[in-house]
C-alpha positions, 0 to 999 in steps of 0.5 A: 447519515448515509454515504453518497457515492461508492463505498470506499475500502476504508468504510468497508474495513471500518464496518467489518471491524465493528461487525467482528467486534460485535460478533466476538462480544456475542451481541446481536445487531438489535442488542448493539443498536439498543445501546446507542438508540439505533434499530438493527437494520441501521446497525447492519448498514453501519457495518456494511459501510453505508452509514457513518458513525459518530464518535460518541456511539463508537465509544459506547460500542467499543466499551460494550464490545470489550475493546480495550486496546488504545491504539486499536480504538484510536485507529477506528476513531480515525477511520470513522472521522475521515471524509475520504477527501484528499489530494486524490479527490481531483482524480475522481471519475478519471481513475478507478475507485480502487486506486483512489482507495489505494491513495487513501490507504497510503495516506493513513499509513506510517509504514509502507512495504512494497514488493515488486516483481516486473515493474519499478514500484509506482512511488519510485517511477520517473515520469517517462517510465510511468507513462511507458508502463501505462502505454504498453499495458491494458488500461481498461479504457482509462486515459493513460495521461490521467493514470500517469498523473495520478501515479506521479501524484502518489509520490508526494507522500515520500516527502512525509514522515513515513517509513518506506521499504521496497524489495524489487526483483532483479527482473524489474531492473533489467526490463527495457520496455521504456528504452535504454535512456529512460531506464538509465534515468530510472536506475539513477533515480533509485540511487538518489531516492535511496539516499533519503533516510526514510527509504530502504531499497533492496534488490532480490537477485536472480541468484537468490537461494534457499527458496523461490521468491513470491510470484506476486507483487504486493503493497503492505500499508500499516497505519498507527495500529498494525492490526488495521493494516491493509494489503494491496495485491495487483491482479490481472483486472483489478487490485484487491485489498485485504485486511483480515488478521490472517492476511496481515500476518501472512504478508507481513511474514512474507515481506520479512522473508523477502527482505531477508533473502534480498541483498543488503539495502542500497547505501550510496555513501561509505567504503565499499568492498567486494564485487560489483554485485555484492549488494543492491547498490552494486547491482544498480551500478552494474546495470547502469554500466550495461545500459551505457555500454 
């Protein structure tokens, strides 16, 4: 059965993984098709994400391709049976398809790691900050109200049993484009969110040494199978999604390096020592003081 409408990033990724496995097994599309009663062109359409694949045929292919990793098989099966529908469906036609793909990728993840350079991470933005960010930027014709509502709706996953790790450059915390009152609320919100046990927030300070920070923001979405992770990069015109093995390894290593360079995470309780900017909590408190001065 063919898909109706645009092909999502999940569908493309599922097809890419099938093609990679088939190629590694040394089988042609026609040979793979013969195993499940499909013609070669139908196999190609499946690998392009244009045709669905039922669980029985998927199992036959994975056995023939020599795929024995239970987590990987389970991850592919999960991708195959998903319909692409979720809370984000109500925004179809109101926001770009790639941000719908982003919401679906986040929904499939058990761990999300986000590095931001000039903005507060979208999942941690207060409403007034999110609205100001869209009003002052190029929305490429999309309604700012719809974009803001979508961004805030994404935050519902913070209540789910997922692990979130944010590394934020100090520059993003010092931006005042929303106005001082909004930034005060935003910084206070970060302190509140950091109290949640599933959320880690670190600040990468201007004084970082050893090596320059990564220049671009990115989001690392990791499902139950790490090999099926997705990296989302912000571009000047659109977001880009990557899932090849090299990109996964590169950005996992990059985030680990950034977290190592950043200050210790925000911890709102417990005894404190040293100067006001010794850790991430201290920087947030110091910037709040400057905004109130």
